[in-house]
C-alpha positions in Angstrom: -33.0 51.6 -72.5 -35.0 51.5 -69.3 -33.1 50.4 -66.1 -35.4 47.3 -65.8 -34.6 46.3 -69.4 -30.9 46.9 -68.8 -30.9 44.8 -65.7 -32.8 42.0 -67.5 -30.3 42.1 -70.4 -27.3 42.0 -68.0 -28.9 39.0 -66.2 -29.5 37.3 -69.5 -25.9 37.8 -70.4 -24.7 36.1 -67.2 -27.4 33.3 -67.5 -26.3 32.4 -71.0 -23.0 31.2 -69.5 -24.0 30.1 -66.0 -20.9 28.1 -65.2 -18.5 30.8 -66.0 -20.6 33.4 -64.2 -20.9 31.3 -61.1 -17.1 30.6 -61.1 -16.3 34.3 -61.6 -18.8 35.4 -58.9 -17.3 32.7 -56.6 -13.8 34.0 -57.2 -14.9 37.5 -56.4 -16.8 36.2 -53.3 -13.8 34.3 -52.0 -11.6 37.4 -52.4 -14.1 39.7 -50.6 -14.9 37.0 -48.0 -11.1 36.7 -47.3 -10.9 40.5 -47.0 -14.0 40.7 -44.7 -12.9 37.7 -42.6 -9.3 39.0 -42.2 -10.5 42.5 -41.3 -13.3 41.1 -39.0 -11.0 38.6 -37.2 -8.3 41.2 -36.8 -10.9 43.7 -35.5 -12.3 41.1 -33.1 -8.7 40.3 -32.0 -8.1 44.0 -31.5 -11.3 44.4 -29.5 -10.2 41.6 -27.2 -6.8 43.2 -26.9 -8.3 46.5 -26.1 -10.5 44.8 -23.5 -7.4 43.2 -21.9 -5.4 46.4 -22.0 -8.3 48.4 -20.6 -8.2 46.0 -17.6 -4.6 47.2 -17.1 -5.9 50.8 -16.5 -4.4 52.4 -19.6 -6.6 55.4 -19.1 -6.5 55.7 -15.3 -4.6 58.5 -13.5 -4.4 59.0 -9.8 -4.1 62.3 -7.9 -2.5 62.3 -4.4 -1.2 65.0 -2.1 2.4 66.0 -2.6 4.6 68.0 -0.2 4.7 71.6 0.7 7.8 73.8 0.1 8.8 73.1 3.7 8.8 69.3 3.1 5.6 68.7 5.0 2.8 66.4 3.6 0.3 68.5 1.7 -3.5 68.1 1.8 -5.9 67.9 -1.1 -8.9 70.3 -0.8 -12.2 68.7 0.0 -13.4 70.1 -3.3 -10.8 68.3 -5.4 -13.0 65.4 -6.5 -15.9 67.7 -7.5 -13.6 70.0 -9.4 -11.9 67.1 -11.3 -15.3 65.7 -12.4 -15.8 69.0 -14.3 -12.9 68.3 -16.6 -14.5 67.5 -20.0 -12.5 64.4 -21.1 -12.8 62.8 -17.6 -15.2 60.0 -18.0 -15.4 59.1 -14.3 -13.7 60.1 -11.0 -13.8 58.8 -7.5 -11.8 59.1 -4.3 -10.7 57.5 -1.1 -9.7 59.3 2.1 -7.4 58.0 4.8 -9.1 58.1 8.2 -6.2 59.1 10.5 -5.4 57.5 13.9 -8.0 54.8 13.3 -7.3 51.1 13.4 -9.5 48.0 12.8 -9.7 44.9 15.0 -11.5 41.6 14.9 -12.7 42.1 18.5 -12.5 44.7 21.2 -10.2 42.5 23.2 -7.1 42.9 20.9 -4.4 45.2 22.1 -4.4 48.6 20.4 -0.9 48.2 18.9 -1.8 45.0 17.0 -3.4 46.6 14.0 -2.3 44.0 11.4 -1.1 46.8 9.1 -4.6 47.5 7.8 -5.7 51.0 7.0 -9.2 52.5 7.2 -10.3 54.4 4.1 -13.4 56.4 3.5 -14.7 55.5 0.0 -16.9 57.2 -2.5 -20.0 55.3 -3.6 -18.8 55.0 -7.2 -15.3 53.6 -6.3 -15.6 50.1 -7.8 -16.6 51.0 -11.4 -13.7 53.5 -11.7 -11.0 51.3 -10.3 -12.3 48.1 -11.9 -13.0 46.5 -8.6 -15.5 43.7 -8.0 -17.1 42.1 -4.9 -16.1 38.5 -4.1 -19.2 38.3 -2.0 -21.8 40.4 -0.2 -22.9 43.9 -1.1 -21.4 47.4 -1.3 -21.4 50.0 1.5 -24.4 51.6 3.0 -23.3 55.3 3.2 -25.5 56.2 6.2 -24.8 53.3 8.5 -21.7 51.8 10.2 -20.9 49.2 7.6 -17.6 48.1 6.0 -16.3 46.3 3.0 -13.0 44.4 3.4 -10.2 44.3 0.9 -9.0 40.9 -0.2 -5.9 40.9 2.0 -7.8 42.5 4.9 -10.4 39.7 4.7 -7.7 37.0 5.0 -6.1 38.7 8.0 -9.3 39.4 9.8 -10.9 36.1 8.9 -14.5 35.3 8.3 -16.0 37.8 10.8 -19.6 39.3 10.7 -18.3 42.6 12.1 -15.2 44.5 13.0 -14.3 46.9 15.8 -13.3 50.4 14.7 -13.1 53.6 16.7 -14.9 52.1 19.7 -17.8 50.9 17.7 -18.8 47.7 16.0 -19.1 47.9 12.2 -21.1 45.3 10.2 -19.1 43.6 7.3 -21.4 43.7 4.3 -19.0 42.5 1.6 -15.5 41.4 0.6 -13.6 42.6 -2.5 -11.7 40.6 -5.0 -8.1 41.7 -5.6 -8.0 45.1 -7.4 -4.9 45.1 -9.7 -5.4 48.8 -10.6 -5.5 49.9 -7.0 -3.6 47.3 -4.9 -3.7 49.7 -1.8 -7.4 48.7 -1.5 -6.6 45.1 -0.9 -5.2 45.7 2.6 -7.8 48.3 3.5 -11.1 48.4 5.3 -13.5 50.6 3.3 -16.3 52.6 5.0 -18.8 55.0 3.5 -17.8 58.7 3.1 -20.7 59.9 5.2 -20.3 57.2 7.8 -16.6 58.1 8.2 -17.6 61.8 8.8 -20.4 60.9 11.2 -18.8 58.2 13.4 -15.1 58.8 13.0 -14.7 62.5 12.5 -13.3 62.2 9.0 -12.5 65.7 7.6 -13.6 65.0 4.0 -10.2 65.6 2.4 -9.4 62.9 -0.2 -6.0 61.2 -0.1 -6.3 59.5 -3.5 -8.5 60.5 -6.5 -8.9 58.0 -9.3 -9.8 59.3 -12.8 -10.7 57.6 -16.1 -10.3 59.6 -19.3 -10.7 59.2 -23.0 -7.6 57.3 -24.2 -6.6 60.0 -26.7 -6.7 62.7 -24.1 -5.0 61.1 -21.1 -1.9 63.2 -21.5 -3.9 66.4 -21.8 -6.0 65.5 -18.8 -2.8 64.8 -16.8 -1.6 68.3 -17.6 -4.6 70.0 -15.9 -5.3 67.6 -13.0 -3.0 69.3 -10.5 -4.2 72.9 -11.0 -7.8 71.7 -11.1 -7.5 69.7 -7.9 -5.7 72.4 -6.0 -5.8 75.8 -7.9 -4.0 77.6 -5.1 -1.0 75.2 -4.8 -0.8 72.9 -7.9 2.8 72.2 -7.0 1.6 70.4 -3.9 -0.3 67.8 -6.0 1.2 64.6 -7.4 -0.3 63.1 -10.5 0.6 59.6 -11.8 2.1 59.0 -15.3 0.0 57.4 -18.0 0.4 53.6 -18.2 3.0 52.3 -20.6 0.2 50.0 -21.9 -1.5 53.1 -23.4 1.5 53.6 -25.8 1.5 49.9 -26.6 -2.2 50.0 -27.3 -1.9 52.9 -29.7 1.1 51.3 -31.5 -1.0 48.1 -31.8 -3.9 50.0 -33.3 -1.7 51.7 -35.9 -0.2 48.3 -36.9 -3.6 46.7 -37.2 -4.9 49.6 -39.3 -2.0 49.4 -41.8 -2.4 45.6 -42.0 -6.1 45.8 -42.7 -5.7 48.4 -45.4 -3.0 46.3 -47.1 -5.0 43.1 -47.0 -8.2 44.8 -48.2 -6.3 46.3 -51.2 -4.9 43.0 -52.2 -8.3 41.3 -52.0 -10.0 44.0 -54.1 -7.2 43.8 -56.7 -7.7 40.0 -57.0 -11.4 40.5 -57.4 -11.0 43.2 -60.0 -8.7 41.0 -62.1 -11.2 38.2 -62.0 -14.0 40.5 -63.2 -11.8 41.9 -66.0 -10.8 38.4 -67.1 -14.4 37.2 -67.2 -15.6 40.2 -69.2 -12.7 40.1 -71.8 -13.4 36.4 -72.5 -17.1 37.2 -72.7 -16.5 39.8 -75.4 -14.3 37.4 -77.4 -16.9 34.6 -77.2 -19.9 36.9 -78.0 -18.6 38.6 -81.1 -21.4 37.2 -83.2 -24.0 38.4 -80.7 -22.5 41.9 -80.6 -22.5 42.0 -84.4 -26.1 40.9 -84.6 -27.2 43.5 -82.1 -25.3 46.2 -84.0 -26.8 45.2 -87.3 -30.3 45.4 -85.7 -29.7 49.0 -84.7 -28.0 48.8 -81.3 -25.7 51.8 -80.9 -22.2 51.6 -79.5 -23.5 53.3 -76.3 -26.0 50.5 -75.8 -23.4 47.8 -76.3 -21.0 49.6 -73.9 -23.7 50.0 -71.3 -24.7 46.3 -71.6 -21.3 45.0 -70.8 -20.7 47.5 -68.0 -24.0 46.4 -66.5 -23.1 42.8 -66.7 -19.8 43.5 -65.0 -21.5 45.5 -62.2 -24.1 42.8 -61.7 -21.5 40.1 -61.5 -19.5 42.2 -59.1 -22.5 42.9 -56.9 -23.5 39.2 -56.6 -19.9 38.2 -55.8 -19.3 41.1 -53.4 -22.6 40.6 -51.5 -22.0 36.8 -51.2 -18.4 37.5 -50.1 -19.4 40.0 -47.4 -21.9 37.6 -46.0 -19.5 34.6 -46.0 -16.8 36.7 -44.4 -19.1 37.8 -41.7 -20.1 34.3 -40.9 -16.5 33.1 -40.8 -15.6 36.0 -38.5 -18.5 35.2 -36.1 -17.7 31.5 -36.0 -14.0 32.1 -35.3 -14.7 34.7 -32.7 -17.1 32.4 -30.9 -14.5 29.6 -30.8 -12.0 32.0 -29.2 -14.4 33.7 -26.9 -13.8 37.0 -28.5 -16.4 39.8 -29.2 -17.5 39.6 -32.9 -16.5 42.9 -34.5 -16.9 43.6 -38.2 -16.6 47.3 -38.9 -19.5 48.7 -40.8 -17.2 50.2 -43.4 -16.0 46.7 -44.3 -19.6 45.5 -45.0 -20.5 48.6 -47.0 -17.1 49.1 -48.5 -16.7 45.5 -49.6 -19.8 45.7 -51.8 -19.2 49.3 -52.8 -15.5 48.8 -53.7 -16.4 45.6 -55.6 -18.9 47.6 -57.7 -16.3 50.2 -58.4 -13.7 47.6 -59.3 -16.3 45.9 -61.4 -17.1 49.1 -63.3 -13.4 49.8 -64.0 -12.7 46.2 -64.9 -15.6 46.0 -67.2 -14.9 49.3 -68.9 -12.2 48.1 -71.3 -14.1 45.0 -72.5 -17.2 47.2 -72.9 -15.3 49.7 -75.0 -13.8 46.9 -77.0 -17.2 45.4 -77.7 -18.6 48.8 -78.7 -15.8 49.4 -81.2 -16.6 46.2 -83.1 -18.1 46.8 -86.5 -21.2 44.7 -87.3 -19.6 43.0 -90.3 -16.4 42.3 -88.4 -18.2 40.9 -85.5 -20.5 38.6 -87.6 -17.6 37.3 -89.7 -15.0 37.2 -86.9 
């Protein structure tokens, strides 16, 4: 029997009992839609959780100078940042450097001792993306000119000033930062460009804090090589922060979500499979006369078996496709109302239809075998 003929025969078998076929497909669709929606909503929720945890810096590590064996404060090499950027799993790295013996003032009339507790830091151009910082107003630093960006606390203490006085020179204020939860030391700092610090303030180029972002799964591995990479000659003189506790919580949450999704998906597929099997068994019982007539006209047992399996597959395909579409729409609607990203894994869309077909084939196999075993005389007289 040609595939087109088989498809038409399967479609005819379903059309001959449209109400039961629609109800059966609807049952399958609801089960698959429930699976897709639950997985999609859970995945969207996990994406929102991941976004919130990422804001906590779960994959950020900091490298700072430690102490020498004599108890003196160590110094990071000026090559530390460039060396750290060569570590494969490191996604981004940036640095700040303390400009020593330098204070910032609103005007040149303020006594030298009244610094307000603010520090002056040389900053790499790519500082903000790595530490998750954002500008409250204005623009970022111009590396070649004497410009500054104020931390949120520094801006409150200095007031709304167009320029500040640093190292005997006026520096133009180009921007103000929002609070930076991942690097609170920046809040009470005045940031200047790395090159500007070297040109106008004699900055020696040695970083005092290096911020790194790494792939979540490799944070611990990166931490193990940061010290010897930053200072190969004296790795014991380098301090590296510990991974955030939120990283462990994030992994535990992902494991729990994965187990939940697998369990819910299995239940939904089981329900759909039972619905298909029930429909096909009843169909065999109701169509005994049709089966007997086909057998008496020369249809082989293989043809009868193939016909019922094809009907089961077609019924499952229609229900599975409708269920996946419905589940995706429900997920999108719910995610929009909660201001979440809409995330439905591709394996759910393909797996929902594919698994339904597999369940449909298994569920329709017994009714198909039962129909094929009926003798023509038994079917016609039954």
